[in-house]
N, C-alpha and C positions, 0 to 999 in steps of 0.2 A: 595286486591290481585286478579288478573285475571289469570286464567289458560286456555290456548288455546290448542286445539287439531285440528285434521283435520275436525272433524264434529261438535264439540260443543265448546261453550265458556262458562265457569263457572265463575260467579262473586261472591266474598265473600259477606256474608250478611252484611248489614249496621250495625254498632255498635249501641247499644241502647244509648238513651240520657244520662242516669245515668252513663253509662260506659265512655262516652266521658267526662263527668264532672269529673269522678274519675281519668281519665288519666291526665286531666288538673290539678287536685289537686295534683297528684304525682309530676308533674313538678313544681308547686308552692312550695310544701313541700321541694323538692330537692333544690330549690333556697334558701329557708329560712334556711334550715339546713346548707348549705354552708356559708351563710352570718353569722349565729350565731356562728358556730364553728370556723370561721375565727377570732373571737374576742379573742380566747385563743389558737388556734392551727394555727400557721402561716405557709402559704405555703402548699405544698404537696396536691394540689387540686385534682390531678389525683388519688392519693391514697384514699382520702376521697370519691370521686365519685365511685371508684370500690368497696369500702366497702358498700356504699349505694346500688349499683346494686345488690350485693350478698344478702343484707338484704331483699330487696323487692322481690327478686327471691327465698327466703327461702333457701339460700345457706350459706356456711361458708367460712371463709377467712384464709389463711396462710400468715402472714406478715413476710417477710425475710428482716432483716436489723440489723445493729449493734446497741448496746445499746446507749441511749441518743437521739434518733430521735423523741421521743414523742409518742411512740406507746400506752403506758398506758394512757397518757393524751387524746389521740384521742378516745379511747374506753370509757373512763370515761365521756368525754364530750358528746359523742354520746348517752350514756345511759341517761344523763340528758335531752338532747334535745328530746328524744323519750319517756321520762317518764317511763323507764323500770328499773327493778331490775338489778344490776350489781355486779358481784363478780370476784375476781382475784385469780388465783392459780399459785404459783411459783413452777414449776416442778423441782424436784431435784432427784438425783440418788436413794435416800432412800424413795421416795414417793410411797405409796401403793395404790392399787385401792380403798380400803375402805376409804382412806383419801379424795377421790374425790366423790365417790358415796354416802358414808355413811356406817353406821354399826348398828348392832342390839345389844342392851344392855339389861341386866336383871334388871328389876325393881321389888321391893317388896312392896306390899300393907301393909302399917303400921298397918292398922286396922285388916285385915284378915290374914296377913302373906303369902298370895298367891304371887307367883312370875310369871312374864310374860315378854315376849320380847317386846321391843319397838324399832322401827327403827328411828335412828337419821339421818336426811338428811344431806348430804354433800354439798359442794359448787356447785356441778353440778346442784342443784335445784335452778336455777335462770333463767333469760331471756337473759342476755348478759354475756357470760363467756370469760374472758381473760385467755387463757392458755399460760402463760409466759414461754418462752424457753422450748417448748414442747419436744424438742429433747434431753433434759438433763435427762429424766426419761426413764427407761427400757421399751421395747415394751409391757411387761405385764401390766404396768400401762397405757401406751398410749391406749391400747385396751379397757380400761374402758370407753373411749369416743365414741367408735364405735356405740353402740346401740343408745346412746343419740343423736348423730349427724344424724343418718339415720332414726330412728323411732320416735324420740322425746319422748322416754320413757326409764325407767331404771328398770332392774330386779335385785332384791336382794333376794337371797334364793328362795322361791316359790312365791314371790309377785312381781308384776309389777306395777310401779308407773309412771303415766303420768307426763310429764314436762309441765310447764306453756308455753303458746304460747304468742308471738313468742319466739323461742329459737334460739339464734345466738352465734356461737363459733368463736372467733377470736384468733388464735394461733400465737405466734411469734417464730422466729428461728434466731439464730446468724449465718451468713454464714461464718464467719472467724474462730472462735474457733472450733476445731474438737476434742480436748482432753476432755474426760469425757462426750462425747455425743453419742447418739444412732441414727442410720438412721431411718427415719420414714418408716414403712411398707407400701407396696403398698395399702393395704386395708385402711390404715389411710389417705394416700394422696388422695385416691378416694373420700373421704368424703368432701374434700374442693372444692368449686366451683371455687375460684380464688386463684392463687399464686401471691401475690403482693410484689414487691421489693421496699423498701424505701431507697432512696439515700440521701446523705448529701445535704441540701438545698444550693442554691447560696448565695453569700455574702450579697446581699440586704436583703434576707429573714432572714439571721442570725442576721443582724443589727436590723431588726424589732423585732425579738425574744428577743434580749437583752433589747430593749426599753420597751417591753411589760411585761417582767418578773422582771425588776429591779425597777419598779415604785410602785404604790399602790397595793391594793387588785385586784385579778383577776376579770374580768368582769363576771356578772351574766348572765346565759344562760336562755332564755325563751323557754319552751317546744314547739316544732313545731307540734308534733303528740302525740297521746296517744295509749295505747295498742289496744283498739277496732278499731281505724281507721287504724292502721298498718295492722291488720289482714284483714280488708276489702280491703286495697290496695294490699296486697299480693295475695288475691283471684283474683282481677282484672288483675294483672300481669300474672297470670296463664292462663287467658282466652285470652291473646293477640295472634292473629293468626300468625302462622309461615309458610312461604312458603316451599314447598317440596325441593326446591333448597338449602335452609338453613339447613333443616333437614338432607339431604343427605351429 
């Protein structure tokens, strides 16, 4: 990046060799993930790419699409390729914050008779979380995700628990059905880096899906990255220079 003024010309520092190699590795990992995920998830290349962009940029994604487009398959396959823990939560009108975060239970020591509280972690303690149909639960429960998505930690009572890194939330929303749903608050929408719409695939891709799912067992996916390398690549992405024109 070169910034010019009337008197001076400022040139950005040359990137280090290891950073150049890391950026090349991101590109290679991106290609490998697309190739591997294409074995089980047909089409929707743009959707997959935007999900990967958000992951490497430490963001979260809100997927908007009708049921049956393979959202769960996409997230599950991505977790396998990245060798990360994956959990799915079906959001319903009666879902409570404690069902997501966890709750404290009383335990009694059988030897001493002493009682103490023990925190039982909820499904939010994972690395990739699929919040399925997030708009079907009241805002009170939706708000349980706010701290986790922003700060990568959870507070229960007087104790704060850090979440495992990387932490990535992919929420889904049905754009058609409005009955029994709740609009997402602005504070919740702000936590998502991308709002991605999934459309019905073209006929050729639907034919390929039928052929892939009516045969034998699904293809095995080979992990393309691991937790340590993902964190390193996320740090590299944060150091990519951005021009003032883009920032403004």
